[in-house]
C-alpha positions as CSV (number, residue, x, y, z in Angstrom):
1,M,0.0,0.0,0.0
2,W,2.8,2.5,1.0
3,P,6.0,0.8,-0.2
4,N,8.4,3.4,1.1
5,K,7.0,3.9,4.5
6,S,7.8,1.9,7.7
7,D,5.4,-0.6,9.1
8,S,5.1,1.4,12.4
9,L,4.0,4.5,10.4
10,K,1.4,2.5,8.5
11,I,0.0,1.0,11.8
12,N,-0.1,4.5,13.4
13,I,-1.9,6.0,10.3
14,L,-4.4,3.1,10.3
15,N,-5.0,3.6,14.1
16,I,-5.7,7.3,13.5
17,S,-8.0,6.3,10.6
18,F,-9.9,4.0,12.9
19,L,-10.2,6.7,15.6
20,T,-11.4,9.3,13.1
21,S,-14.0,7.0,11.7
22,M,-15.3,6.2,15.2
23,V,-15.5,9.9,16.0
24,G,-17.4,10.4,12.7
25,F,-19.7,7.5,13.4
26,I,-20.6,8.8,16.9
27,M,-21.1,12.3,15.6
28,C,-23.3,11.1,12.8
29,W,-25.3,9.0,15.3
30,F,-26.3,12.1,17.3
31,W,-26.6,14.7,14.5
32,F,-27.5,13.1,11.2
33,R,-28.6,9.5,11.7
34,E,-28.3,8.9,8.0
35,K,-27.9,5.1,7.7
36,Y,-25.6,5.2,4.7
37,I,-23.2,7.7,6.3
38,L,-23.1,5.5,9.4
39,L,-22.5,2.5,7.3
40,L,-19.6,4.3,5.5
41,F,-17.9,5.2,8.8
42,F,-18.4,1.6,10.1
43,I,-16.9,0.2,6.9
44,I,-13.9,2.5,7.1
45,S,-13.3,1.5,10.7
46,Q,-13.4,-2.2,9.9
47,L,-11.2,-1.7,6.9
48,A,-8.6,0.2,9.0
49,C,-8.5,-2.7,11.5
50,S,-8.3,-5.4,8.8
51,L,-5.5,-3.6,7.0
52,R,-3.5,-3.1,10.2
53,D,-3.2,-6.8,11.2
54,P,-0.8,-7.8,8.4
55,Y,1.6,-5.0,9.4
56,F,1.6,-6.2,13.0
57,S,2.4,-9.7,11.8
58,H,5.2,-8.3,9.6
59,L,6.6,-6.4,12.6
60,F,6.5,-9.7,14.7
61,N,8.2,-11.6,11.9
62,K,11.0,-9.1,11.8
63,Q,11.5,-9.2,15.6
64,F,11.6,-12.9,16.2
65,K,14.0,-15.6,15.0
66,S,12.5,-18.2,12.7
67,Y,12.6,-21.0,15.2
68,N,10.2,-19.3,17.6
69,R,8.3,-17.1,15.2
70,A,5.1,-19.2,14.9
71,T,4.9,-19.5,18.7
72,A,5.3,-15.8,19.2
73,L,2.6,-15.0,16.6
74,S,0.3,-17.5,18.2
75,L,0.8,-16.1,21.6
76,A,0.3,-12.6,20.4
77,N,-3.0,-13.5,18.8
78,F,-4.0,-15.5,21.9
79,F,-3.4,-12.6,24.3
80,R,-5.2,-10.2,21.9
81,H,-8.3,-12.5,22.1
82,I,-8.0,-13.1,25.8
83,L,-8.1,-9.3,26.4
84,V,-11.4,-9.1,24.5
85,I,-13.1,-11.6,26.8
86,P,-13.7,-9.3,29.7
87,L,-15.1,-6.6,27.3
88,L,-17.8,-8.9,25.9
89,P,-20.1,-9.0,28.9
90,M,-19.7,-5.3,29.4
91,V,-20.6,-4.6,25.8
92,G,-23.6,-6.9,26.1
93,F,-24.8,-5.0,29.1
94,L,-24.3,-1.6,27.4
95,V,-26.2,-2.7,24.3
96,N,-29.2,-3.4,26.5
97,K,-29.0,0.2,27.7
98,N,-28.4,1.8,24.3
99,I,-26.8,0.5,21.2
100,I,-24.4,3.5,20.9
101,W,-22.7,2.9,24.3
102,P,-20.3,0.1,23.1
103,Y,-19.1,2.5,20.4
104,F,-18.1,5.0,23.1
105,I,-16.1,2.2,24.8
106,V,-14.4,1.5,21.5
107,L,-13.7,5.2,21.0
108,I,-12.1,5.4,24.4
109,L,-9.9,2.4,23.7
110,A,-8.9,3.9,20.3
111,V,-8.0,7.2,22.0
112,V,-5.9,5.3,24.5
113,A,-4.2,3.3,21.8
114,V,-3.4,6.3,19.6
115,L,-2.1,8.5,22.5
116,F,-0.3,6.0,24.7
117,F,0.6,2.9,22.6
118,R,2.0,4.6,19.4
119,I,4.7,2.5,17.8
120,K,7.9,4.4,17.4
121,N,10.1,3.9,14.3
122,E,13.1,2.8,16.3
123,D,11.0,-0.1,17.7
124,T,10.8,-1.7,14.2
C-alpha cells in the first residue's frame, strides 16, 4: 500500500483512521442519523482494522527468529483475544442500555491506543 513507509508509520496511520471513523460514526449517530453515512464510517473503521493486522504480523516476523516465530505470533493472537473476553459482557450490558454505548467504549480504547501505545520507528 505504501511501499516506502515503515510498518510502524502504517500502523499508526491506520489507528488514526480508525479513531477518526469512530468519531465520525458517533457524531453522525447524534446529529445526522443517515444510515448510509453511518455504514460508511463503520466500513472505514473495519477496513482500517483489517489492513492493520498484516503489518503487525510483519513487525513480529522481523522481531523474532525463525525457530520461535510461529509460537510468538500464536501467543500474540492468543493474548489479543484473551483481552477481549472481559469486554464482551460489558458490551452486552451496554447494548441493552443503548446501542451507541459500546461505540463509546471502542472510541475510548482507540484514543488510549493512539495516544499511549503509538509504535515508534526505532521499535521496528
